[in-house]
Structure formats: structure tokens, C-alpha cells
matplotlib code that plots the C-alpha trace (Angstrom):
import matplotlib.pyplot as plt

x = [101.5, 103.0, 102.3, 104.6, 103.9, 105.5, 102.2, 101.3, 97.4, 96.0, 93.7, 96.8, 97.3, 98.1, 95.7, 92.0, 90.1, 91.1, 89.4, 89.0, 88.0, 86.6, 90.1, 90.7, 87.4, 87.8, 91.1, 89.7, 87.4, 89.6, 91.5, 89.1, 85.9, 82.4, 81.2, 84.4, 84.0, 80.2, 81.0, 83.4, 81.1, 78.4, 81.0, 82.3, 80.7, 79.5, 81.1, 77.6, 75.5, 77.1, 77.1, 79.6, 83.0, 83.4, 86.3, 86.7, 88.6, 90.1, 86.9, 84.6, 83.1, 82.4, 85.1, 83.8, 82.7, 84.0, 82.3, 78.9, 79.6, 76.4, 78.0, 80.9, 81.9, 84.3, 84.0, 85.9, 86.7, 88.1, 91.3, 91.2, 88.1, 89.6, 93.1, 90.7, 89.0, 92.4, 93.7, 90.8, 91.3, 95.0, 94.5, 97.4, 99.5, 99.7, 102.4, 102.4, 105.1, 107.7, 109.9, 111.9, 115.4, 116.0, 116.1, 118.4, 119.3, 120.4, 123.5, 121.1, 119.4, 116.4, 115.0, 115.3, 113.4, 115.5, 114.0, 115.3, 114.3, 113.6, 115.9, 115.7, 112.6, 113.2, 110.4, 109.5, 108.7, 108.8, 106.6, 106.8, 104.1, 106.2, 105.6, 107.0, 110.3, 110.5, 113.4, 112.4, 112.2, 115.7, 117.1, 115.7, 116.9, 120.3, 119.2, 117.1, 113.7, 111.9, 112.6, 110.7, 108.9, 108.8, 105.0, 103.7, 100.4, 97.6, 94.9, 92.1, 88.3, 85.4, 81.8, 79.6, 76.9, 79.5, 79.7, 77.7, 74.2, 75.6, 78.8, 77.1, 75.2, 78.2, 80.1, 77.4, 77.5, 80.7, 84.7, 86.0, 89.3, 90.1, 92.8, 94.9, 97.7, 101.0, 100.8, 98.0, 95.1, 92.5, 90.9, 87.5, 86.6, 83.0, 82.5, 79.6, 79.2, 75.8, 74.0, 75.8, 76.7, 77.7, 75.7, 72.7, 73.3, 73.5, 74.0, 77.1, 78.5, 81.9, 83.0, 84.8, 83.1, 79.4, 77.8, 78.6, 82.2, 84.6, 88.3, 90.4, 93.8, 95.6, 99.0, 101.3, 104.6, 107.6, 109.5, 111.6, 108.1, 105.8, 108.3, 108.3, 104.4, 105.6, 106.5, 103.1, 100.1, 96.2, 95.3, 98.4, 98.9, 95.0, 95.5, 99.2, 97.2, 94.6, 96.7, 98.6, 95.6, 94.1, 97.6, 97.0, 93.7, 91.3, 88.0, 86.5, 84.0, 86.2, 88.2, 85.6, 86.0, 89.4, 88.4, 85.7, 87.8, 88.6, 91.7, 93.1, 92.4, 94.8, 98.3, 101.0, 103.0, 105.7, 105.0, 107.5, 107.8, 110.0, 112.7, 111.6, 114.6, 113.7, 117.1, 116.1, 112.7, 113.4, 111.9, 113.8, 114.4, 111.6, 112.5, 111.7, 111.6, 109.3, 107.1, 103.7, 101.6, 103.5, 106.3, 106.5, 104.9, 107.2, 104.7, 103.1, 103.3, 105.4, 104.2, 105.8, 103.8, 100.2, 96.7, 96.6, 93.3, 92.8, 89.5, 89.3, 87.2, 85.3, 86.8, 85.3, 83.1, 82.6, 79.2, 79.5]
y = [106.8, 106.9, 109.8, 110.2, 112.3, 113.4, 113.2, 110.4, 111.4, 112.7, 114.8, 116.4, 119.7, 123.5, 125.1, 125.8, 126.2, 126.2, 128.0, 126.0, 128.3, 126.8, 125.6, 123.7, 121.9, 120.8, 119.4, 117.7, 116.0, 114.7, 113.0, 111.6, 109.3, 111.4, 110.2, 112.1, 115.3, 115.0, 114.5, 117.4, 119.9, 118.4, 119.3, 122.9, 126.5, 127.7, 131.8, 132.3, 132.0, 134.8, 138.5, 140.4, 140.8, 143.8, 146.2, 148.1, 150.4, 149.9, 151.0, 149.0, 151.7, 150.1, 151.4, 149.4, 146.4, 143.2, 142.2, 140.4, 136.7, 135.3, 133.8, 132.6, 129.0, 128.8, 126.7, 126.5, 123.5, 122.4, 121.7, 118.4, 117.5, 117.9, 115.9, 113.2, 113.0, 112.9, 110.5, 108.0, 108.4, 107.7, 104.5, 102.4, 104.2, 106.9, 106.6, 108.4, 108.9, 109.2, 112.6, 113.6, 114.8, 115.4, 114.5, 113.8, 111.2, 108.2, 107.2, 106.6, 109.5, 108.7, 110.5, 109.6, 110.8, 110.4, 109.9, 109.8, 106.7, 104.8, 103.8, 106.0, 105.6, 106.1, 107.6, 108.6, 111.5, 113.8, 116.3, 117.8, 119.7, 120.1, 124.3, 127.4, 125.9, 123.1, 120.7, 120.1, 123.7, 124.2, 121.4, 122.9, 126.5, 125.7, 127.5, 129.2, 130.0, 132.8, 134.7, 136.4, 139.0, 141.2, 140.3, 138.1, 136.7, 134.9, 132.9, 131.3, 130.1, 131.8, 130.6, 132.7, 132.2, 133.0, 136.6, 139.6, 140.2, 143.5, 141.4, 138.9, 141.6, 143.5, 140.6, 138.8, 136.0, 137.3, 137.7, 140.9, 142.8, 145.4, 147.8, 150.3, 152.2, 150.8, 148.2, 146.1, 144.5, 141.8, 139.5, 137.3, 134.7, 133.4, 129.3, 127.4, 123.8, 123.1, 126.2, 127.3, 124.2, 124.0, 120.7, 120.0, 116.5, 116.1, 112.4, 112.7, 116.0, 115.4, 118.5, 119.3, 122.7, 122.4, 125.5, 128.8, 130.0, 132.5, 131.6, 134.9, 136.0, 138.9, 140.4, 142.9, 143.6, 142.0, 143.4, 142.2, 142.4, 140.5, 138.2, 137.0, 135.9, 133.5, 131.2, 131.7, 129.6, 129.1, 131.7, 133.8, 134.2, 135.1, 137.7, 139.2, 139.4, 141.4, 143.7, 144.6, 145.8, 148.2, 149.3, 150.5, 152.0, 149.5, 149.6, 146.9, 145.4, 144.7, 142.5, 140.4, 138.2, 137.5, 137.5, 135.0, 132.3, 128.9, 129.6, 126.3, 127.3, 130.6, 130.1, 132.3, 132.2, 133.9, 135.2, 134.2, 135.4, 134.9, 137.5, 140.8, 140.3, 139.4, 137.4, 135.1, 134.5, 133.1, 129.4, 126.4, 124.1, 121.6, 118.2, 114.8, 117.0, 119.9, 121.4, 122.7, 124.9, 126.5, 125.1, 126.5, 130.2, 130.1, 132.7, 131.4, 131.4, 129.4, 128.1, 127.8, 125.1, 124.8, 124.8, 122.1, 119.5, 120.5, 121.0, 123.9, 125.9, 128.5, 132.0, 134.8, 136.5, 133.7, 132.3, 128.5]
z = [74.8, 78.6, 81.0, 83.9, 86.8, 90.2, 92.1, 93.7, 93.7, 90.3, 93.0, 94.6, 92.9, 94.0, 91.4, 92.0, 88.3, 84.7, 81.8, 78.4, 75.5, 72.4, 70.9, 74.3, 74.2, 70.3, 71.2, 73.9, 71.7, 69.6, 72.1, 74.6, 74.1, 74.1, 77.5, 79.0, 77.4, 78.5, 82.2, 81.9, 80.5, 83.4, 85.7, 84.4, 85.1, 81.7, 80.9, 78.9, 81.6, 83.6, 84.0, 82.2, 84.4, 86.2, 87.4, 90.4, 92.5, 96.0, 97.4, 95.3, 92.8, 89.4, 87.0, 83.8, 82.6, 80.3, 77.1, 76.9, 77.4, 76.1, 72.9, 74.7, 74.5, 77.7, 80.8, 83.6, 85.6, 88.8, 88.3, 90.0, 88.1, 84.7, 86.3, 87.1, 84.3, 82.0, 84.0, 83.8, 80.0, 79.9, 82.0, 82.9, 81.0, 83.5, 86.2, 89.2, 91.9, 89.3, 89.3, 86.1, 86.8, 82.5, 79.4, 76.5, 73.6, 73.3, 70.8, 68.3, 68.8, 70.3, 72.8, 76.7, 79.9, 83.2, 86.0, 90.0, 90.8, 87.6, 84.5, 81.8, 79.2, 75.7, 73.7, 70.1, 71.1, 74.7, 75.4, 78.7, 80.1, 83.6, 84.4, 84.9, 86.1, 83.2, 83.0, 79.3, 78.3, 80.0, 78.3, 74.9, 75.5, 76.8, 80.5, 82.5, 80.6, 83.1, 86.4, 89.1, 87.9, 91.0, 91.7, 94.6, 94.5, 97.1, 96.4, 98.1, 97.7, 99.2, 99.4, 97.7, 101.1, 103.6, 102.3, 103.2, 101.2, 100.2, 99.1, 97.2, 95.4, 94.1, 93.3, 91.6, 89.3, 87.4, 87.5, 88.7, 89.0, 91.4, 91.5, 93.7, 94.2, 94.8, 92.6, 94.7, 93.0, 93.5, 91.0, 91.9, 89.8, 90.1, 89.8, 89.8, 88.0, 89.6, 88.9, 86.0, 84.5, 80.7, 80.5, 82.7, 83.0, 86.9, 86.7, 85.2, 87.4, 89.8, 90.3, 93.4, 93.8, 94.7, 95.0, 94.0, 94.5, 94.2, 93.4, 94.4, 93.5, 94.9, 94.3, 95.6, 94.4, 95.8, 98.5, 101.7, 103.8, 100.9, 100.6, 104.5, 103.5, 101.2, 104.6, 106.6, 105.8, 106.7, 109.1, 109.3, 106.0, 105.5, 108.2, 107.2, 103.6, 105.0, 106.7, 103.9, 101.7, 104.5, 105.1, 101.2, 102.0, 100.6, 101.9, 104.2, 102.4, 99.2, 101.6, 102.9, 99.8, 101.4, 105.2, 104.9, 102.7, 103.7, 105.8, 104.4, 100.7, 101.1, 99.6, 98.3, 95.3, 93.0, 89.6, 86.9, 83.5, 80.4, 79.3, 77.5, 75.2, 72.0, 71.5, 74.4, 73.2, 69.9, 69.8, 70.0, 67.0, 66.1, 67.1, 68.7, 72.6, 73.2, 75.7, 76.0, 78.5, 81.2, 80.4, 76.7, 77.2, 80.6, 82.2, 85.7, 89.5, 91.5, 94.7, 97.9, 99.0, 97.9, 99.7, 102.0, 102.8, 106.8, 109.4, 111.1, 113.3, 112.6, 113.3, 114.6, 112.7, 109.8, 108.8, 108.0]

ax = plt.figure().add_subplot(projection="3d")
ax.plot(x, y, z, "-o")
ax.set_aspect("equal")
plt.show()
């Protein structure tokens, strides 16, 4: 097996964390060594150790709660941590800095992967895990597999300790969603691979997140005004996002998780979705070229850039 990735650094990712449910964990156990699974669990946050999810309005008033998570086997893990573990498992068969330009078949019907800067590689089976704008999925479907959904999203990371005591209590060790008028919403996910570790084995821990952290995602309907936000970065984007919520009547304390985020973690992206027409959703025929993940279900946010690693001085009103 060979894995090709256009990134030159395994730790380079625009994502924050990913949820692995019981079937996903079972699949990993079939594919990687037991010690790798143990390191994953030691670096992951267990949903069963969190409070029930919450749903709020734009003023922070509680609307309802999600199901009891006591028996939930799912875990959340930093995407970088997961990529590092998987890269280690693949070993020398991982080839970084290789950009795929297309897929096809040779004269004898053998699948080929084409590259922008290297010779084609033949394979017995080609599996494309190349995201919402997948070249592999486009090849299989004979055209684009998604289009903008009319929603612009924003995301970032906020340390729990940087919030006021009141917001720490309201948000709690849980994930939650706040909804408001004019299509605005704010999701706040809780991640703590140390205090809520799925496996209590500090010696195996390699999580990027080292304490209670909120991974949040906000959204507005797309418009000429919101589309321009996708060209902003860091503190500029953060301030513009806050203005957008305030203009929609959101209470100040509900925006604290955005206001006190690390500016370098704030990013904007566009949601894409598959067609709603049944004829366009028909699966491609089974064969030796296929796709999985976002490339297959064709529904994700596509970033214009992604959070950058940077250093910045504390901004006014921030506690560090």
C-alpha cells in the first residue's frame, strides 16, 4: 500500500478535531497495531465523560439538552494527533509533497494515479480521500460532485481558562449549539484529552490540545458582505465576525468564546453540499477506483486558507 499526500508536513492541517465513533475505532483496530490504538485513546477526549450537550438561543438561554452520553463510546481527537499516528503506521509507504492531477486507466485497464510533478503510479486499487473537491470523485461522477450551499462558516480555538467564570459555568464540559435569527448559529465543542482522556495513560499521550479547550464553529448565510470576510485573517476576521453577530442581536457574553479565541486559530470557509436531485446522487459503479470520506459524501466546508501558526501579543481585554 502507498499513500500520497500533497502536504509536505504531516502536522499541516486546516482542521481542529475529529470525532471517531465505535465503528471508526473498530476499523482502526483492524488496520493499526494495538499500541497505536492505545496512544490514540490516551490522546483523545471521551464523550462519555462530558455533560449532555446543550442548546441555547442568541441570549444564552437554555432551550434543551441532548442525550445522556454515559454509554457513548465515541472520542474526539486532534486531527494533527490522528494524522501523526496514522503516518507513523504507514511508515515508508507515505509519500509527502505529491499533488495528484487526476486518475485513469492504462491500456490494460490498470488504474493509474497521475501527478503534477512525478510519473504516473499504477495500482491494483485507488482510493481517493481528497476532500470535497475530490479529483477522484469528479472522475467517477463525470463532473462536479458538490456546489456551494449558501453558508459561510468560521472556526477557532479558545482555552477554557481564558473565559470569564460565568461563561465557563454556562458552557461547561460539554458541546452545545446556539441559534439565532437571520440564519446565524454558533457551535461550541468541548475538547480535553487530559482531564477527560479516553484512556488514563499519560505516558502515551501525544495530544496537541493540552487542556480544556472549546473548538467553535460559527455560520452565516452567504451574501456579498459575508463573502468578503473570507479574505480576512486572524484578528481582522475575528473582529468582523463579532460585529456580524452583534448586528444580529446576540448577547455579549455568548460571543466571549469568539472574542477570547486565539486570533491565529480563526479561519473562514465555505460549506459545500451534494445535489439534492436524486438523479445526481446515484452512486458510481463499483470498480478499482473509488473514494471515501468527504470525497464520497461530498459535504464539507472548503477553506480559503486555514489557521496559521503564529505568535501575537495579547489583545486588550484578554487574559492569558
